[in-house]
C-alpha positions in Angstrom: 46.7 -7.3 33.0 47.2 -6.8 36.4 43.9 -7.6 39.5 44.2 -3.5 40.0 43.9 -2.4 36.4 40.9 -5.2 36.1 39.1 -4.0 39.0 39.4 -0.4 37.7 38.4 -1.2 34.5 35.0 -3.1 36.0 34.2 0.0 38.0 33.7 2.2 35.1 31.9 -0.3 33.0 28.2 0.3 33.2 26.0 -2.1 35.2 23.8 -3.5 32.3 26.6 -4.9 30.6 26.8 -8.0 32.7 23.8 -10.4 33.0 21.0 -8.4 34.8 17.5 -9.4 34.0 15.4 -7.6 32.3 11.8 -7.6 31.3 9.5 -5.8 28.7 7.6 -3.7 31.6 9.5 -1.1 33.6 8.3 -2.4 37.4 9.7 0.9 38.8 6.6 2.3 37.7 4.1 -0.3 38.5 1.8 -1.1 41.7 0.6 -4.0 43.0 -2.5 -4.1 40.5 0.1 -3.2 37.7 2.2 -6.5 38.8 -0.7 -8.4 39.0 -2.1 -7.5 35.8 0.9 -8.0 34.1 1.6 -11.6 35.7 -2.0 -12.8 34.7 -1.2 -11.7 30.8 2.0 -13.5 30.9 3.8 -10.6 29.8 6.1 -11.5 33.0 6.6 -14.2 35.6 6.8 -14.1 39.2 10.3 -16.1 38.8 11.2 -12.9 36.5 9.7 -10.3 39.4 12.0 -12.0 42.3 15.2 -11.5 39.5 14.2 -8.1 38.9 14.2 -7.7 42.4 17.2 -9.1 43.6 19.0 -7.0 41.2 18.1 -3.9 42.8 18.4 -4.9 46.3 22.5 -5.7 45.0 22.6 -2.4 42.7 21.0 -0.1 45.9 22.8 -1.9 48.8 24.7 1.3 49.8 21.6 2.6 51.2 21.8 -0.6 53.7 18.1 -1.0 53.9 18.0 -4.7 53.5 19.5 -7.2 56.2 18.7 -10.8 54.8 18.1 -12.0 51.0 15.5 -15.1 51.1 17.4 -17.4 49.5 14.5 -19.3 48.7 12.4 -17.1 47.0 13.2 -18.0 43.5 11.5 -21.3 44.3 9.0 -20.3 45.9 8.0 -18.3 43.0 8.7 -21.0 40.0 6.1 -22.8 42.6 3.3 -20.3 42.3 4.3 -19.8 38.3 3.2 -23.1 38.1 -0.3 -22.6 39.9 -0.9 -19.7 37.9 -0.6 -21.5 35.1 -3.0 -24.2 36.1 -5.4 -21.6 36.7 -5.1 -21.1 40.6 -4.6 -17.6 41.5 -5.1 -17.2 45.1 -5.1 -13.2 46.0 -4.1 -10.1 44.3 -0.7 -10.6 45.9 0.1 -14.0 44.3 3.4 -14.5 43.2 4.1 -10.8 44.4 7.6 -10.2 46.7 7.0 -8.1 49.8 9.7 -7.1 52.5 9.2 -7.6 55.9 11.1 -5.8 59.1 13.5 -7.8 61.1 11.6 -7.9 64.0 8.7 -9.8 62.3 9.2 -13.6 62.2 9.7 -15.0 59.5 10.0 -18.9 59.2 13.8 -19.8 58.0 15.1 -16.8 58.3 16.6 -15.0 61.5 14.8 -12.5 63.4 17.0 -9.7 64.2 16.0 -6.6 65.4 18.7 -4.9 63.7 21.1 -6.4 66.6 24.3 -9.0 65.6 23.4 -10.6 68.9 20.1 -11.9 67.4 21.6 -13.5 63.7 21.3 -16.8 64.7 17.7 -16.3 66.4 15.3 -18.4 64.1 11.6 -18.1 65.0 10.0 -22.2 65.2 6.9 -20.5 63.0 5.3 -17.6 60.9 4.1 -15.0 62.8 0.5 -14.5 62.0 0.6 -12.5 59.2 3.7 -13.7 57.7 1.3 -17.1 57.5 -1.6 -15.5 55.9 0.8 -13.4 53.3 2.2 -16.8 52.1 -1.4 -18.3 52.1 -2.3 -15.5 49.6 1.0 -15.7 47.2 2.9 -13.2 48.5 6.6 -14.1 48.5 8.8 -12.5 51.4 11.7 -11.5 49.3 13.8 -10.3 52.4 13.9 -8.8 55.7 14.5 -5.2 56.2 16.9 -2.9 58.3 15.3 -0.6 60.9 16.6 1.4 64.2 17.6 -1.5 66.9 15.3 -2.8 68.6 12.8 0.1 67.2 14.0 2.5 69.7 14.4 5.5 68.0 11.8 7.5 65.8 14.8 9.9 64.0 16.7 7.0 62.3 16.9 3.7 61.3 20.5 2.9 63.3 21.4 -0.7 64.0 24.6 -3.5 64.2 23.7 -3.7 60.0 24.7 -0.3 59.3 22.8 3.1 59.1 19.7 3.1 56.5 20.1 6.2 54.4 16.9 8.5 53.1 16.1 7.5 49.6 15.8 10.7 48.2 19.5 11.8 49.6 22.1 9.8 51.1 23.2 12.2 53.1 19.7 12.6 55.3 18.1 10.3 57.8 15.5 7.8 56.7 14.0 8.0 60.0 12.7 5.3 62.0 12.3 2.4 63.3 10.5 1.2 60.1 13.1 3.0 57.8 14.6 0.1 56.3 11.1 -1.0 54.8 10.3 2.5 53.6 13.3 3.3 52.1 13.3 -0.3 50.5 9.9 0.3 49.0 11.1 3.7 48.0 13.8 2.2 46.0 11.5 -0.4 44.4 13.2 -3.5 45.7 10.2 -5.0 46.7 6.1 -4.1 45.8 5.4 -2.9 49.7 6.9 -3.7 52.8 5.5 -4.0 56.3 6.8 -2.0 59.3 6.0 -1.8 62.9 4.7 1.1 64.3 5.0 1.6 68.2 4.8 5.6 68.7 5.7 6.5 65.0 7.8 4.0 63.2 5.8 3.6 60.2 4.2 6.8 59.4 7.5 8.8 60.2 9.5 7.0 57.8 7.3 6.4 55.4 7.0 10.7 55.0 10.5 11.0 54.4 10.0 8.4 51.7 7.3 9.7 49.8 5.2 7.3 50.9 1.7 6.2 52.8 2.7 4.7 55.8 -0.5 3.2 58.0 -0.8 2.4 61.1 -4.3 0.7 62.0 -6.6 0.5 65.0 -4.5 -1.7 67.5 -5.8 -5.4 67.3 -6.9 -5.0 63.5 -3.8 -6.8 62.5 -2.6 -9.6 64.8 1.0 -9.1 66.4 1.8 -13.0 67.1 5.5 -13.1 66.1 6.8 -9.5 66.3 9.5 -8.9 68.5 8.2 -6.9 71.3 9.1 -3.5 72.5 6.4 -1.8 73.9 3.2 -4.4 73.7 0.8 -1.8 74.8 1.5 -0.1 71.6 3.5 -2.2 69.3 1.4 -2.9 66.0 2.1 -4.0 62.3 1.8 -1.3 59.6 2.3 -1.2 56.3 4.5 0.9 53.7 3.3 1.2 50.4 3.7 3.5 47.2 -0.4 4.1 47.3 -3.5 3.6 49.2 -4.8 0.7 46.9 -2.0 -1.1 47.7 -2.3 -0.9 51.7 -5.4 -1.7 51.3 -5.1 -4.7 49.0 -2.7 -6.0 52.0 -4.8 -5.0 54.5 -7.6 -6.8 53.4 -5.3 -10.2 53.2 -3.7 -9.7 57.0 -6.4 -8.2 58.9 -8.4 -10.1 61.1 -9.0 -11.8 64.7 -6.3 -13.4 66.2 -6.9 -15.8 69.3 -3.2 -15.5 70.6 -3.0 -12.2 70.4 -4.4 -10.2 73.6 -5.9 -6.8 71.9 -6.9 -8.5 68.6 -10.6 -7.8 68.4 -12.9 -10.2 67.7 -15.6 -8.9 65.0 -17.0 -9.9 61.7 -14.4 -8.2 59.4 -15.5 -7.0 55.9 -13.2 -6.4 52.6 -12.0 -2.2 53.2 -13.1 -0.6 49.6 -12.9 3.0 48.4 -16.8 4.2 48.0 -16.3 7.7 48.1 -15.5 10.1 45.0 -14.6 13.6 46.8 -15.0 15.1 50.4 -18.5 16.6 50.1 -19.3 16.9 54.0 -16.2 15.5 55.2 -15.3 17.5 58.2 -11.6 17.7 58.7 -9.8 19.4 61.9 -6.5 21.3 61.8 -4.7 22.2 65.2 -3.4 25.3 64.6 -0.6 24.9 66.7 0.5 21.6 64.6 -0.1 23.4 60.9 1.9 26.6 62.0 2.8 27.0 65.7 5.3 29.4 67.6 8.5 29.3 69.2 7.1 30.9 72.1 5.5 27.5 72.6 8.0 25.3 74.7 6.2 21.9 73.9 7.9 20.8 70.4 4.4 19.6 68.8 3.6 23.3 68.9 7.0 24.9 68.0 7.0 26.8 64.5 6.5 24.6 61.4 9.3 24.5 59.0 8.0 27.1 56.1 8.0 25.0 53.2 6.1 22.0 55.3 3.4 25.0 56.4 3.2 26.0 52.5 2.5 22.4 51.4 0.1 21.9 54.1 -1.9 25.0 53.2 -1.8 24.0 49.5 -3.0 20.3 50.8 -5.8 22.2 52.8 -7.1 24.5 49.8 -7.2 21.3 47.6 -9.2 19.4 50.2 -11.1 22.3 50.5 -12.0 22.7 46.6 -12.7 18.7 46.7 -15.9 19.9 49.2 -14.2 19.1 52.5 -15.0 21.4 55.6 -12.1 22.7 57.6 -12.2 23.2 61.2 -9.5 25.0 62.7 -9.1 23.7 66.2 -7.3 25.7 68.9 -6.2 24.5 71.7 -5.5 21.1 70.6 -2.2 19.3 72.6 -1.8 21.3 76.0 0.7 20.3 78.6 -1.9 18.2 80.3 -2.2 16.2 77.0 1.6 15.7 76.7 1.8 14.8 80.2 -0.6 11.8 79.8 1.6 10.9 76.8 4.8 10.9 78.3 3.9 8.9 81.5 1.5 6.2 79.4 4.5 4.5 77.8 5.2 0.8 79.0 8.7 0.1 78.1 9.1 -1.5 81.2 7.2 -4.6 79.7 10.1 -5.3 77.1 12.1 -7.4 79.2 8.9 -10.0 80.3 7.7 -9.4 76.7 11.2 -10.6 74.9 11.2 -13.5 77.4 7.8 -14.8 76.4 8.6 -14.5 72.8 12.3 -16.1 72.6 10.6 -19.3 73.8 9.4 -19.6 70.5 12.8 -19.4 68.6 16.3 -21.1 68.4 19.5 -19.4 69.1 22.1 -18.2 70.8 19.7 -15.6 72.9 17.7 -17.8 75.1 16.4 -14.8 77.4 16.4 -11.1 78.0 19.6 -11.7 80.1 21.6 -13.2 77.4 20.7 -10.5 75.3 21.4 -7.7 78.0 24.4 -9.4 78.5 25.7 -9.6 74.9 28.0 -7.5 73.0 27.0 -7.4 69.7 24.2 -4.5 69.4 24.6 -0.8 69.7 21.8 -0.4 72.7 22.6 -0.4 76.3 19.7 -2.3 77.7 20.6 -2.1 81.5 17.3 0.1 82.0 15.0 -2.3 80.7 16.7 -5.5 82.6 16.0 -3.9 85.8 12.3 -4.8 85.4 12.4 -8.1 84.4 9.8 -9.7 86.2 8.3 -6.9 86.9 5.2 -6.6 89.5 4.5 -3.0 88.1 1.1 -2.7 86.9 -0.6 -0.8 83.7 -3.3 0.9 86.1 -2.1 4.3 86.0 -0.9 4.5 82.5 -4.2 2.7 81.3 -6.2 5.4 83.4 -4.4 8.6 81.4 -4.4 6.9 78.0 -8.2 6.6 78.6 -8.7 10.5 79.8 -6.6 11.4 76.8 -9.0 9.4 74.5 -12.0 10.9 76.3 -10.4 14.6 75.3 -9.7 13.4 71.8 -13.1 12.0 71.2 -14.4 15.0 72.7 -12.7 17.3 70.3 -14.2 15.1 67.3 -17.1 14.8 68.7 -18.1 18.5 69.6 -17.1 19.6 66.0 -18.3 16.6 64.2 -15.0 15.7 62.4 -14.1 12.7 60.4 -10.2 13.0 61.1 -7.5 15.0 61.9 -5.0 16.0 60.1 -1.3 17.6 60.8 2.2 17.2 59.2 3.6 13.6 59.8 6.6 16.1 61.3 7.0 19.6 61.7 10.8 20.2 60.8 13.3 20.3 57.8 14.7 16.6 57.3 17.2 15.8 59.7 20.9 14.7 58.2 22.1 11.5 59.3 23.6 11.6 62.8 21.8 15.1 63.9 18.5 14.8 66.6 15.8 17.3 67.0 13.3 15.6 65.2 9.7 17.4 66.0 7.6 14.3 65.5 4.1 15.0 65.7 2.9 11.4 64.7 3.6 10.3 68.0 1.1 12.5 69.8 -2.3 10.7 69.7 -2.3 7.1 67.5 -0.3 5.4 69.3 -1.6 6.2 72.3 -4.8 5.8 72.5 -4.6 3.0 69.3 -6.8 5.4 66.9 -5.3 4.4 63.2 -3.3 6.9 61.6 -2.1 7.4 57.7 1.0 9.3 56.8 0.4 10.5 53.0 2.9 12.0 50.6 3.1 15.9 51.4 5.5 17.1 48.8 8.9 18.4 48.2 10.9 21.3 49.4 13.4 23.4 47.4 15.9 20.8 48.1 13.8 18.0 46.7 13.2 16.3 50.1 10.3 14.6 51.2 7.6 15.3 53.8 4.0 14.1 55.2 0.6 14.6 55.9 -0.8 12.7 58.8 -4.7 11.8 58.7 -6.1 10.1 62.0 -9.6 8.7 62.6 -11.4 7.7 65.3 -11.1 3.7 66.8 -12.1 1.2 64.2 -12.8 3.6 61.4 -9.9 2.5 59.5 -12.3 2.1 56.8 -13.3 5.9 56.4 -9.8 6.7 56.7 -8.5 4.9 53.6 -11.5 6.7 52.2 -10.4 10.4 52.7 -6.8 9.4 52.4 -7.5 7.9 48.7 -9.6 11.2 47.5 -6.8 13.2 49.3 -3.9 11.1 46.9 -6.0 12.0 43.9 -6.2 15.5 44.6 -2.7 16.3 45.6 -0.8 15.5 42.8 3.1 15.9 43.8 5.6 16.2 40.9 8.4 13.3 42.6 12.2 13.4 41.8 13.0 10.3 40.0 15.3 7.7 42.1 16.7 4.4 41.4 15.8 4.3 38.2 15.4 1.1 36.2 18.4 -1.1 35.7 17.1 -2.1 32.1 15.7 -0.3 29.4 11.8 -0.1 28.0 11.4 0.3 24.7 8.5 2.0 22.5 8.3 -1.1 20.5 7.4 -3.5 23.0 5.4 -1.0 25.1 3.6 -1.1 21.3 3.4 -4.9 21.2 1.7 -5.0 24.7 -0.9 -2.6 23.5 -1.7 -4.5 20.8 -1.2 -7.9 22.4 -3.6 -6.4 25.7 -6.1 -5.3 23.3 -6.9 -8.0 21.2 -5.4 -10.5 23.1 -9.4 -12.2 23.7 -10.1 -11.9 19.7 -7.1 -13.6 18.8 -6.4 -16.0 22.0 -6.3 -19.4 19.7 -4.0 -17.5 17.2 -0.7 -18.4 16.1 0.2 -14.2 16.6 -0.7 -15.0 20.3 1.2 -17.9 21.0 4.5 -16.0 19.1 3.6 -13.3 21.6 3.8 -15.6 24.6 6.8 -17.2 23.6 8.2 -13.5 23.2 7.4 -12.5 26.7 8.4 -15.8 28.0 12.1 -15.2 26.7 12.5 -12.0 27.1 15.1 -11.9 29.4 17.4 -14.1 27.3 16.7 -12.5 23.9 18.8 -10.2 22.5 16.7 -9.3 20.0 13.6 -7.8 21.7 12.8 -4.9 19.7 13.6 -6.0 16.2 11.4 -9.1 17.0 8.5 -6.7 18.8 8.9 -4.6 15.4 7.8 -7.7 13.4 4.9 -9.0 15.9 3.9 -5.5 15.5 3.9 -5.8 11.7 1.9 -9.4 11.7 -0.6 -7.8 14.4 -1.3 -5.2 11.5 -1.8 -7.6 9.1 -3.7 -9.7 11.0 -6.1 -6.8 12.4 -6.6 -5.4 8.4 -7.0 -8.9 7.3 -9.9 -9.4 10.2 -11.3 -6.0 8.7 -11.4 -7.2 5.6 -12.9 -10.3 6.1 -15.8 -8.5 8.5 -16.2 -6.1 5.5 -16.6 -9.3 2.9 -19.0 -11.0 5.7 -21.6 -7.8 5.8 -21.1 -7.1 2.3 -22.5 -11.2 1.3 -25.2 -10.8 3.9 -26.2 -7.3 2.1 -26.2 -9.2 -1.3 -28.0 -11.7 0.0 -31.0 -9.9 1.6 -31.1 -7.5 -1.3 -31.5 -10.7 -3.7 -34.0 -12.4 -1.4 -36.2 -9.0 -0.8 -35.7 -8.1 -5.1 -37.7 -11.8 -5.5 
């Protein structure tokens, strides 16, 4: 047989013919709580999880969402499995894989920021957030692609390729955290870290039907981020739901003396305490909601009709949950736009990079080296001109303060809890197209307010969009609460993408149900030991369905026998008491 013919045959053989890892559960349908529960019940191991996610990373590599895989992930998983078996569980993230944007330092992996010029840029230590994740037992399985140096919101394009949208590969994943968002949408890990300078977590999250959270700046340490604009940069979260975002946030937030913007305060764990939106006041800027093309400000242009209709439906559901909707007009004016556009601090890129690169090893030793390197997409000449800058932030800080006062007055005058708006206003862009109308960048990143982009729904082309909630500074927990209620009431029928690479069977689901419901009753029984052994060897077992049927039959017999014993005991007690009272 010729080599070409062999390749042709291999190309048409289904993927699952090969030794793809499998599991009794479908990881594409589980969040962090679900994965943690499966690990605790010994239905799956962290080593299994790593193999399952690695299979998916390989299968969906054509989306260009991943740059580097952690080759030590399996060894880390084995150690964490041993800890779990000995009774040591560090947190809800124990043994759970996370993906990290490739401008955040992970020791042992290069930090490239999407530029091959930095392919050998190895950090001397973990970023603070990574150290916290590892301490909590999380496994960094891979680093994700991004728009090079986090420059663009309209796409995630780098020397490692352009990230494709998870729902339609002809469309943009947006940026700059597009690789992180697509990786989570494709279930290449449980969740991901991104960074948000202007909108770089929230906009790509909206294009992937995910939760994208930008915290109050200073809540989460930025130490160990390859910087772009250190006045705005912050780590953010990309997750499948609010619960996952809170779990990760509670682990990574906290004061860091090495971050100049870190908030030095007592940190309480965030939690959901609201049942509905009763007495919650929600502001809706009318021009952001509908807009009109007579307005020259992009943010106030007419909104894509299908986004507008999805927004109206979401607002109606929030009203039905008790929220008071307050329409704001005017909201975003030319004066405020001027303050936003003139408050950017990209001129700090050079000096911040020079400070950052001291803590790494690699070919690039300075911004000058980076500027002169050829293995990158972006020309950095404008930034190089500001090296060793004497330019101050005084005027920019003045503009930001004025803008914050303007926004705070709107909140206070209307007694608002949050302001909402579509994360983006126009139809999702195709790869290579320009013209993103980005409402996400208008305020939160400028004045350090927390904001969350939540899934809004899909248009008639099955493309996803987001709705953003923005609260006042340090009101992150209120933001989580409101977004959580929204998540419950705004049910979305999502088209299926990136399905499981292996089958799950009804007989196995029944076994899990039986095992789960009576695990404590039969804790020391032979049946429980057999079921645990079954789960342990599931990936190697070619007869998982047949064995599940046998175990389910044994369970039925055991339950029946257990009930007979109970009935017998009750009958004996009855006869004993009857004879006693007759005497």
